[in-house]
C-alpha positions in Angstrom: -171.2 -37.6 82.4 -174.2 -38.6 84.5 -175.3 -42.2 84.7 -179.0 -41.2 84.9 -180.8 -38.7 82.6 -181.9 -35.4 84.0 -185.3 -35.6 82.3 -187.8 -38.4 81.6 -190.5 -39.2 79.1 -193.3 -36.7 79.3 -191.4 -33.9 81.0 -191.8 -30.4 79.7 -188.4 -28.9 79.0 -186.9 -25.6 77.9 -184.1 -25.7 75.4 -181.6 -22.8 74.9 -180.8 -22.0 71.3 -179.8 -19.2 69.0 -181.5 -18.2 65.8 -179.4 -16.7 63.1 -180.2 -14.1 60.6 -178.1 -13.5 57.5 -177.2 -9.9 56.7 -175.0 -8.3 54.1 -172.7 -5.7 55.7 -170.1 -3.3 54.3 -166.7 -5.1 54.1 -164.5 -3.9 56.9 -161.4 -4.5 54.8 -162.2 -2.4 51.8 -164.8 -0.1 53.3 -167.2 -1.1 50.6 -164.9 -0.2 47.6 -164.0 -3.8 46.6 -160.3 -2.9 46.7 -157.5 -2.8 49.3 -154.2 -1.0 49.2 -151.3 -2.6 50.9 -147.6 -1.8 51.2 -145.4 -4.8 50.6 -141.6 -4.6 50.6 -141.8 -0.8 50.2 -144.1 -0.9 47.3 -147.8 0.1 47.2 -150.3 -2.3 45.6 -154.1 -2.1 45.1 -155.7 -5.5 45.0 -159.2 -6.8 44.6 -160.5 -7.3 48.2 -160.4 -11.0 49.1 -162.5 -10.3 52.2 -165.6 -9.7 50.1 -164.7 -11.7 47.0 -167.6 -13.7 45.8 -166.1 -15.9 43.1 -167.1 -15.0 39.6 -168.9 -11.9 40.9 -165.5 -10.5 42.1 -165.1 -8.2 45.1 -168.5 -6.7 45.9 -167.7 -4.5 48.9 -170.2 -6.4 51.0 -169.8 -9.4 53.2 -172.2 -12.0 54.5 -172.5 -11.8 58.3 -174.8 -13.4 60.8 -176.6 -11.9 63.8 -177.8 -14.2 66.6 -180.8 -13.8 68.9 -181.5 -16.1 71.9 -184.6 -18.2 71.8 -186.1 -20.9 74.0 -187.7 -24.0 72.5 -190.4 -25.5 74.7 -191.4 -29.1 74.2 -192.3 -32.4 75.8 -189.7 -35.2 76.0 -190.7 -38.1 73.7 -187.3 -39.9 73.7 -184.1 -40.2 75.7 -180.9 -41.7 74.4 -177.3 -41.7 75.6 -174.9 -39.6 73.5 -172.1 -41.8 72.4 -169.6 -39.0 72.1 -168.1 -37.8 75.5 -168.8 -35.6 77.4 -172.4 -34.7 76.3 -174.3 -37.2 78.4 -177.8 -37.7 77.2 -179.8 -36.4 74.3 -183.5 -35.8 74.4 -186.1 -35.9 71.6 -189.0 -33.4 71.9 -192.1 -33.1 69.9 -193.1 -29.5 69.3 -195.8 -30.0 66.8 -197.2 -33.1 65.0 -194.5 -34.5 62.7 -191.9 -32.1 64.1 -189.2 -33.1 66.6 -185.9 -31.9 67.8 -182.9 -33.7 69.3 -181.5 -31.7 72.2 -178.2 -31.8 74.1 -178.5 -32.2 77.8 -176.2 -29.2 78.5 -178.6 -26.8 76.8 -181.9 -28.3 78.2 -183.5 -27.1 81.4 -186.6 -27.5 83.5 -186.9 -23.8 84.2 -187.4 -21.2 81.4 -185.2 -18.6 83.0 -182.2 -21.0 83.1 -182.7 -21.7 79.4 -182.9 -18.0 78.6 -179.7 -17.3 80.4 -177.9 -20.2 78.6 -179.3 -19.0 75.2 -177.9 -15.5 75.9 -174.4 -17.0 76.7 -174.5 -19.1 73.5 -175.5 -16.1 71.3 -172.8 -14.0 72.9 -170.2 -16.6 72.1 -171.4 -16.9 68.5 -171.4 -13.1 68.1 -167.8 -12.9 69.4 -166.7 -15.6 66.9 -168.6 -13.8 64.1 -167.0 -10.4 64.9 -163.5 -12.0 65.1 -164.1 -13.6 61.7 -165.2 -10.3 60.1 -162.2 -8.4 61.6 -159.5 -10.8 60.5 -157.1 -9.7 57.8 -157.4 -13.0 56.0 -159.7 -14.2 53.3 -162.6 -16.0 54.9 -162.1 -19.8 55.1 -158.4 -19.6 54.3 -155.1 -18.8 56.0 -153.8 -16.5 53.3 -153.0 -12.9 54.3 -153.1 -9.9 52.0 -149.3 -9.9 51.7 -149.6 -13.6 50.6 -151.6 -12.5 47.6 -149.0 -10.0 46.5 -146.2 -12.4 47.1 -148.0 -15.1 45.1 -148.3 -12.8 42.1 -144.7 -11.6 42.4 -143.4 -15.2 42.5 -145.5 -16.2 39.5 -144.1 -13.2 37.5 -140.5 -14.2 38.4 -141.2 -17.9 37.4 -142.8 -16.8 34.1 -140.0 -14.4 33.3 -137.5 -17.3 33.7 -139.8 -19.5 31.5 -139.8 -16.8 28.8 -136.0 -16.5 28.9 -135.6 -20.2 28.6 -138.1 -20.6 25.8 -136.7 -17.6 23.9 -133.2 -19.2 24.1 -134.6 -22.5 22.8 -136.3 -20.8 19.9 -133.3 -18.7 19.0 -131.2 -21.9 19.0 -133.7 -23.6 16.7 -133.6 -20.6 14.3 -129.8 -20.9 14.0 -130.2 -24.6 13.0 -133.2 -24.3 10.7 -131.1 -24.3 7.4 -128.9 -27.2 8.4 -129.8 -30.5 6.8 -129.8 -33.7 8.6 -127.2 -36.1 7.3 -128.6 -39.0 5.3 -127.6 -42.7 5.8 
């Protein structure tokens, strides 16, 4: 971390950033059908696709994805402050229009437009790699559960419920045997 800020009040700076655009794409897991077929323990199962599951809407065959494009924000520094979390160094506040300001990290702020454009391209490339990795994973987004986990979950619940049914059937059968017996009176 530097002891002295790179920029001062009134400096014109170029900030590297990425703009994202939402887009709905065909789910790579189910190829847009809303269902996946897996083989688990030698058996074939067709399940609702968890990759494109949208809660109460179910599996739609489409997934939300983001595309990123590099942009450069130009502004005049109107504030400088030390970032309290290491290793960021300083933050800069710029005013880009009346009533509109941004807080910028030093590592993404430059005095030359071409440097900011190069950094923005790198940032967008990193984000696109993460987005592609997320889309191509065989796990439901935002969880660590695999397709096999889903099948195993349902199989285990069936086994547990079958044991419950057996237990409760035995309890009711025992109650039926004793229904005509009277309790002794004092």
